[in-house]
C-alpha positions as CSV (number, residue, x, y, z in Angstrom):
1,M,-1.1,-20.6,28.7
2,S,0.6,-20.2,32.0
3,N,4.2,-20.2,31.0
4,K,6.6,-18.8,28.4
5,L,7.0,-22.2,26.7
6,N,3.4,-22.2,25.7
7,F,3.5,-18.9,23.8
8,L,3.2,-19.3,20.1
9,D,6.3,-18.7,18.0
10,F,6.2,-15.2,16.4
11,Q,6.7,-16.4,12.8
12,E,4.1,-19.1,13.3
13,A,1.6,-16.5,14.6
14,V,2.2,-14.4,11.5
15,K,1.7,-17.4,9.3
16,K,-1.5,-18.5,11.1
17,S,-3.0,-15.0,11.0
18,L,-2.5,-14.7,7.3
19,E,-3.8,-18.2,6.6
20,L,-7.0,-17.2,8.5
21,A,-7.4,-14.1,6.4
22,K,-9.8,-14.8,3.5
23,T,-10.0,-12.3,0.7
24,T,-13.4,-10.6,0.3
25,T,-15.4,-11.7,-2.7
26,L,-17.6,-8.6,-2.8
27,K,-17.0,-6.2,-5.6
28,E,-18.3,-2.9,-6.9
29,I,-17.9,-0.7,-9.9
30,I,-16.8,2.9,-9.2
31,P,-15.7,6.0,-11.1
32,I,-11.9,6.4,-11.5
33,S,-12.2,9.7,-9.7
34,K,-13.1,7.8,-6.6
35,A,-10.7,4.9,-7.1
36,L,-7.5,6.1,-5.5
37,G,-6.3,3.6,-2.9
38,R,-8.8,1.0,-3.9
39,I,-7.9,-2.6,-4.9
40,V,-8.4,-3.9,-8.4
41,S,-10.7,-6.9,-8.3
42,T,-10.1,-8.2,-11.9
43,D,-7.4,-7.8,-14.5
44,V,-7.8,-4.6,-16.6
45,I,-7.2,-5.3,-20.3
46,C,-5.8,-2.7,-22.8
47,K,-8.6,-1.9,-25.3
48,K,-6.8,0.8,-27.2
49,N,-3.2,0.8,-28.4
50,L,-0.9,3.1,-26.5
51,P,-0.1,5.2,-28.4
52,S,-2.9,4.6,-30.8
53,F,-1.0,5.9,-33.9
54,N,2.6,6.7,-34.8
55,N,3.4,10.2,-33.5
56,S,6.2,12.6,-33.0
57,A,8.0,12.9,-29.6
58,M,9.4,16.3,-30.7
59,D,8.7,19.5,-32.5
60,G,10.9,18.9,-35.6
61,F,11.1,17.4,-39.0
62,A,9.9,13.9,-40.1
63,F,12.0,12.4,-42.9
64,K,13.4,9.2,-44.4
65,V,16.6,8.2,-42.6
66,E,18.5,7.8,-45.9
67,D,18.1,11.6,-46.3
68,C,20.4,12.3,-43.4
69,G,22.8,15.1,-44.2
70,K,20.7,16.5,-47.0
71,E,19.0,19.8,-47.6
72,L,15.2,19.0,-47.8
73,K,12.2,20.9,-48.9
74,I,9.4,21.2,-46.3
75,K,6.3,19.6,-47.8
76,R,3.9,20.9,-45.2
77,V,3.5,21.4,-41.5
78,I,1.6,18.7,-39.5
79,F,0.0,19.8,-36.2
80,A,-1.2,17.6,-33.3
81,G,-4.8,16.6,-34.0
82,D,-4.4,16.8,-37.8
83,K,-6.2,14.1,-39.8
84,G,-6.9,13.1,-43.4
85,F,-5.1,14.9,-46.1
86,A,-2.8,16.7,-43.6
87,V,-1.2,13.4,-42.5
88,Q,-1.3,11.4,-45.8
89,A,1.9,9.9,-47.1
90,D,2.9,11.8,-50.2
91,L,6.5,12.8,-49.9
92,K,8.6,13.2,-53.1
93,E,12.3,12.9,-53.3
94,G,14.1,15.6,-51.3
95,E,11.1,16.5,-49.1
96,C,10.2,16.3,-45.4
97,Y,7.4,17.3,-43.1
98,K,7.7,19.8,-40.4
99,I,5.9,18.2,-37.5
100,M,4.7,19.1,-33.9
101,T,4.9,17.1,-30.8
102,G,2.1,14.5,-30.6
103,A,1.2,14.9,-34.3
104,K,0.5,11.8,-36.4
105,V,3.5,10.8,-38.5
106,P,2.8,9.8,-42.1
107,S,3.8,6.3,-43.1
108,D,6.4,7.4,-45.6
109,T,8.8,8.7,-42.9
110,N,10.7,6.8,-40.2
111,T,12.7,9.3,-38.3
112,I,12.3,12.7,-36.6
113,V,14.9,15.2,-35.8
114,P,14.3,18.2,-33.3
115,I,14.3,21.6,-34.9
116,E,17.1,22.8,-32.7
117,N,19.5,20.1,-34.1
118,C,19.0,21.3,-37.7
119,T,20.7,24.0,-39.7
120,N,19.5,26.3,-42.5
121,V,16.0,26.2,-41.1
122,S,13.5,28.4,-43.1
123,E,9.9,28.4,-44.0
124,E,10.7,26.4,-47.2
125,G,13.5,24.1,-46.2
126,V,16.0,22.6,-43.7
127,T,19.3,20.8,-43.6
128,I,19.2,17.5,-41.8
129,P,22.2,16.5,-39.6
130,F,24.3,13.5,-40.7
131,D,24.2,11.4,-37.5
132,I,20.5,10.7,-36.8
133,K,19.6,7.2,-35.9
134,E,16.6,5.6,-37.7
135,G,13.4,5.7,-35.6
136,S,14.7,8.6,-33.4
137,N,11.9,10.6,-31.7
138,L,9.2,8.4,-33.3
139,R,6.7,6.9,-31.0
140,L,5.2,3.8,-32.6
141,K,1.6,2.6,-32.4
142,G,1.2,0.2,-29.5
143,E,4.9,0.4,-28.4
144,E,3.8,1.1,-24.8
145,Q,0.7,-1.1,-24.6
146,K,-1.0,-3.2,-27.3
147,E,-4.7,-4.1,-27.4
148,G,-5.2,-7.3,-25.3
149,N,-2.3,-6.7,-22.9
150,V,-3.0,-6.8,-19.2
151,L,-2.6,-3.2,-18.1
152,F,-2.7,-4.1,-14.4
153,H,-3.6,-7.1,-12.4
154,K,-6.1,-8.1,-9.8
155,G,-4.9,-7.2,-6.3
156,E,-3.0,-4.0,-7.3
157,V,-3.6,-0.9,-5.2
158,I,-4.8,1.9,-7.5
159,N,-2.6,5.0,-7.5
160,S,-2.3,8.1,-9.7
161,S,-0.4,6.1,-12.4
162,H,-3.3,3.6,-12.7
163,I,-5.7,6.5,-13.0
164,T,-3.6,7.9,-15.8
165,L,-3.7,4.6,-17.7
166,L,-7.4,4.1,-17.2
167,A,-8.2,7.6,-18.5
168,S,-5.9,7.0,-21.5
169,Q,-8.0,4.0,-22.4
170,G,-11.3,5.9,-22.1
171,L,-12.2,3.8,-19.0
172,M,-14.0,6.0,-16.5
173,M,-15.3,3.2,-14.3
174,I,-13.4,0.3,-12.7
175,E,-14.3,-2.8,-10.8
176,V,-12.7,-2.9,-7.3
177,F,-13.1,-5.0,-4.2
178,K,-15.8,-3.6,-1.9
179,Q,-14.2,-1.9,1.1
180,I,-14.2,-4.2,4.1
181,S,-16.0,-3.1,7.3
182,I,-13.9,-2.9,10.4
183,A,-15.2,-2.4,14.0
184,I,-12.9,-0.9,16.6
185,V,-13.9,-1.5,20.2
186,S,-12.3,-0.9,23.6
187,T,-12.6,-2.5,27.0
188,G,-12.1,-1.3,30.5
189,N,-14.3,0.1,33.3
190,E,-11.8,3.0,33.8
191,L,-12.3,4.4,30.3
192,K,-13.8,7.7,29.6
193,E,-14.5,9.2,26.2
194,P,-12.5,12.4,25.4
195,W,-15.6,14.6,25.8
196,E,-16.3,13.2,29.3
197,E,-14.9,14.3,32.6
198,A,-12.2,11.9,33.9
199,N,-10.9,11.9,37.5
200,D,-7.4,10.8,38.5
201,E,-8.4,7.2,38.6
202,E,-9.9,7.2,35.1
203,I,-8.2,7.4,31.8
204,Y,-9.3,8.7,28.4
205,N,-10.0,6.2,25.7
206,C,-7.2,7.0,23.3
207,N,-6.8,3.5,21.8
208,S,-9.9,3.4,19.7
209,Y,-9.2,6.8,18.2
210,A,-5.6,5.9,17.6
211,L,-6.5,2.6,15.9
212,V,-9.2,4.3,13.7
213,S,-6.7,6.9,12.5
214,L,-3.8,4.5,12.1
215,L,-6.0,2.3,9.9
216,S,-7.1,5.3,7.9
217,E,-3.5,6.1,7.2
218,A,-3.1,2.6,5.9
219,G,-6.1,3.0,3.6
220,F,-8.9,1.4,5.6
221,D,-12.2,2.8,6.8
222,A,-12.8,1.6,10.4
223,T,-15.7,2.4,12.7
224,Y,-15.4,3.1,16.4
225,S,-18.2,0.9,17.9
226,G,-17.9,1.7,21.6
227,V,-16.7,0.1,24.8
228,V,-17.5,-3.5,25.7
229,P,-19.8,-3.6,28.7
230,D,-18.3,-4.6,32.1
231,N,-20.1,-7.9,32.6
232,L,-20.1,-11.2,30.6
233,E,-23.8,-11.3,29.7
234,E,-23.8,-7.8,28.3
235,S,-20.5,-8.4,26.6
236,I,-21.9,-11.5,24.8
237,S,-24.8,-9.4,23.5
238,F,-22.5,-6.5,22.5
239,I,-20.2,-8.7,20.5
240,S,-23.1,-10.5,18.8
241,N,-24.1,-7.2,17.2
242,L,-20.6,-6.8,15.7
243,K,-20.8,-9.9,13.7
244,T,-22.1,-8.0,10.7
245,F,-18.6,-6.5,10.3
246,D,-15.8,-8.2,8.3
247,V,-13.3,-7.6,11.0
248,I,-13.5,-6.8,14.8
249,I,-10.4,-5.3,16.5
250,T,-10.5,-4.9,20.2
251,S,-7.9,-3.5,22.7
252,G,-7.7,-4.6,26.3
253,G,-9.3,-7.4,28.2
254,I,-7.2,-10.4,27.0
255,S,-4.4,-10.6,29.5
256,M,-3.9,-14.2,30.7
257,G,-4.5,-15.1,34.3
258,D,-6.6,-12.0,35.1
259,A,-10.4,-11.5,35.5
260,D,-11.0,-10.2,32.0
261,F,-13.8,-12.1,30.2
262,M,-13.3,-10.8,26.6
263,A,-12.1,-14.2,25.4
264,E,-15.1,-16.0,27.0
265,A,-17.6,-13.5,25.5
266,F,-16.1,-14.1,22.0
267,K,-16.2,-17.9,22.6
268,Q,-19.9,-17.7,23.4
269,N,-20.3,-16.0,20.0
270,G,-18.7,-18.8,18.2
271,L,-15.1,-17.6,18.1
272,E,-12.7,-20.3,16.8
273,T,-9.4,-19.1,18.4
274,A,-6.3,-19.6,16.2
275,F,-3.9,-18.5,19.0
276,H,-3.9,-16.6,22.2
277,G,-0.4,-15.5,23.2
278,V,2.7,-14.9,21.1
279,N,6.4,-14.9,22.2
280,V,6.8,-11.2,21.4
281,K,7.4,-8.1,23.4
282,P,5.3,-6.0,23.5
283,G,2.1,-7.9,22.7
284,R,2.3,-11.3,24.2
285,P,-1.5,-11.6,25.0
286,I,-2.6,-11.0,21.4
287,M,-5.4,-13.2,20.3
288,M,-6.8,-14.0,16.8
289,G,-9.5,-16.1,15.4
290,T,-12.7,-16.2,13.3
291,I,-16.4,-16.3,13.8
292,K,-18.3,-18.2,11.1
293,E,-22.0,-17.7,10.9
294,N,-24.5,-18.0,8.0
295,Q,-21.7,-18.5,5.5
296,K,-20.0,-15.3,6.7
297,Q,-16.6,-15.1,8.3
298,T,-15.7,-12.3,10.7
299,F,-12.0,-12.0,11.5
300,V,-11.3,-11.2,15.2
301,M,-8.1,-9.5,16.5
302,C,-7.9,-8.9,20.2
303,L,-5.0,-6.6,21.1
304,P,-3.5,-5.7,24.5
305,G,-4.8,-2.6,26.1
306,N,-1.6,-0.5,26.5
307,P,-1.7,2.2,23.8
308,L,1.9,1.6,22.6
309,T,1.4,-2.2,22.4
310,A,-1.9,-1.9,20.6
311,M,-0.5,0.5,18.0
312,I,2.7,-1.6,17.4
313,N,0.7,-4.8,17.0
314,T,-1.8,-3.2,14.7
315,Q,1.1,-2.1,12.5
316,L,2.8,-5.5,12.7
317,F,0.0,-8.0,12.7
318,A,-3.3,-6.3,11.8
319,I,-2.3,-4.3,8.6
320,P,-1.0,-7.3,6.6
321,V,-4.2,-9.3,7.6
322,L,-6.4,-6.4,6.6
323,N,-4.6,-6.0,3.3
324,K,-5.1,-9.7,2.5
325,I,-8.8,-9.6,3.4
326,Q,-9.2,-6.5,1.3
327,G,-7.7,-8.3,-1.7
328,N,-4.3,-6.5,-1.8
329,K,-1.8,-9.0,-3.3
330,G,1.1,-7.0,-1.7
331,F,0.0,-7.7,1.9
332,Y,3.4,-8.3,3.4
333,H,5.1,-5.3,5.0
334,D,7.4,-3.2,2.9
335,V,10.8,-3.1,4.6
336,L,13.8,-0.9,4.4
337,I,17.4,-1.8,5.2
338,A,19.1,0.7,7.4
339,K,22.4,1.2,9.3
340,N,22.0,1.3,13.1
341,T,23.5,4.5,14.5
342,Q,23.9,3.5,18.2
343,E,24.3,0.2,20.1
344,F,21.4,-1.0,22.2
345,K,20.3,-4.1,24.1
346,T,17.3,-6.3,23.6
347,K,16.1,-9.3,25.6
348,K,17.1,-12.7,24.3
349,G,14.5,-15.5,24.2
350,R,11.7,-13.6,22.5
351,V,11.1,-11.4,19.5
352,N,11.4,-7.8,20.4
353,L,9.6,-5.0,18.6
354,V,11.8,-1.9,18.9
355,L,10.7,1.6,18.1
356,G,13.0,4.0,16.4
357,N,13.5,6.6,13.7
358,L,14.6,6.1,10.1
359,E,16.3,9.1,8.6
360,N,18.9,9.4,5.8
361,G,19.4,5.6,5.7
362,G,20.1,5.4,9.4
363,F,18.1,3.8,12.2
364,S,18.2,5.4,15.7
365,V,16.5,3.6,18.5
366,T,13.9,5.5,20.6
367,R,15.0,6.3,24.2
368,N,17.8,3.7,24.0
369,N,15.0,1.0,23.9
370,K,14.0,1.9,27.4
371,Y,10.3,2.8,27.5
372,G,7.1,1.3,29.0
373,S,4.4,-0.4,27.0
374,G,1.9,2.1,28.4
375,M,3.7,5.1,27.0
376,I,2.2,7.2,24.3
377,T,4.9,9.8,23.6
378,A,7.4,7.0,22.5
379,L,5.1,6.4,19.5
380,Y,5.1,10.1,18.7
381,E,8.9,10.1,18.8
382,S,9.2,7.2,16.4
383,N,8.5,6.5,12.7
384,C,9.4,2.8,12.3
385,I,9.7,-0.6,14.0
386,L,12.7,-2.9,14.1
387,V,11.9,-6.6,14.6
388,T,14.6,-8.8,16.2
389,D,14.7,-12.6,16.4
390,E,14.6,-14.6,19.6
391,N,18.4,-15.0,19.7
392,T,19.2,-11.3,19.6
393,S,20.5,-9.6,22.7
394,N,22.4,-6.8,21.2
395,I,22.2,-4.6,18.1
396,Q,25.6,-3.2,17.3
397,Q,26.5,0.3,16.0
398,E,26.6,0.3,12.2
399,Q,24.9,-3.1,12.0
400,M,22.5,-3.4,9.1
401,V,18.9,-3.9,10.2
402,K,15.5,-4.4,8.7
403,V,12.9,-1.8,9.7
404,I,9.2,-1.3,8.9
405,K,8.2,2.4,8.3
406,F,4.9,3.3,10.0
407,N,3.4,4.8,6.9
408,N,3.5,1.6,4.7
409,K,2.3,3.4,1.6
410,L,5.4,5.5,1.3
411,L,7.8,2.6,1.0
412,Q,9.2,1.3,-2.3
413,T,11.3,-1.8,-1.5
414,Q,9.3,-5.0,-1.0
415,I,11.0,-7.6,1.2
416,N,9.2,-10.3,3.2
417,I,10.5,-9.7,6.7
418,F,9.1,-13.0,7.9
419,N,11.3,-15.1,5.7
């Protein structure tokens, strides 16, 4: 790929990467106390009506709606947890029950009024208001969920609400997709680990630690697996040992037209390249493909080596792919619509990935969109990405734009940005 015309269209690259991503089939059963953030691997069915009996939503009086406006005698007091005689239906004319929140409601009443809405309240009796609607404050058996309903579906990410529902069903274990294994590796003779000494001609390896932490924020457990050796033969052997992972993500060594041999080392390990080069800035050299061996598929993502580029492309390309492989049915990015606060330029003829900040519904571009792909602080100064199309050369002030927030888990509005 020696010229711009040969770079893959951005949307086609997104489509191809997601088509390549095959959902894991491995599952495990875990306690709900360990299930937060995991992916449901099979539909969860309601086994117990919710609520499981008619109960009161208030501290008040349970009565027949036709007795509205009357002075009633209190038959007895029913507390939450009462059973048997305490909740049997035995009202006579002119009677009601005093009842507590959550208590079972006898079948001979159909309405509940809060204590504070009544008059002439005493130990023996109460006057019921005139204007009480039938069924008020009465929670009916199964009105929230009935036995046999699907509580939640395969592919949902488990959050605290799921945990609450599971516990309400007496379900202390749940089947989830086994967490995928992700190897993070770096390339470059000039790299030094943070605990090593680095001279002025060497740089510290920040990419791998950045990617591991970014993926952790997105709910994945990635393993830093070291730096690829600086010759082809050793690189082939190094990569061969990574094929036990579900996903390999590399940074650096894939620029076109240079002396890097990462692509060749992967090819010698059976990599089937889906694409190498996308018409996007930053991130043109990005490469994706799969290694298939012994009925196992390992997804390979090779990212550019500049920290800013690697991080942005992990956000944009890698996270949706990883979500799909992990079994998350909501693998597309969540997107927010925001109003651009200041005009800025982009380069026409390519998709531009623009860093910025989303605050109070407004998008403000980072450094007027003037920063280098090797910068690190521009990432620190930003919390979202704006994705242009190839025909955009200018984003006007007050123009509505689509932005992807860095922490995808915090977003609520789901829109497919690639449509």
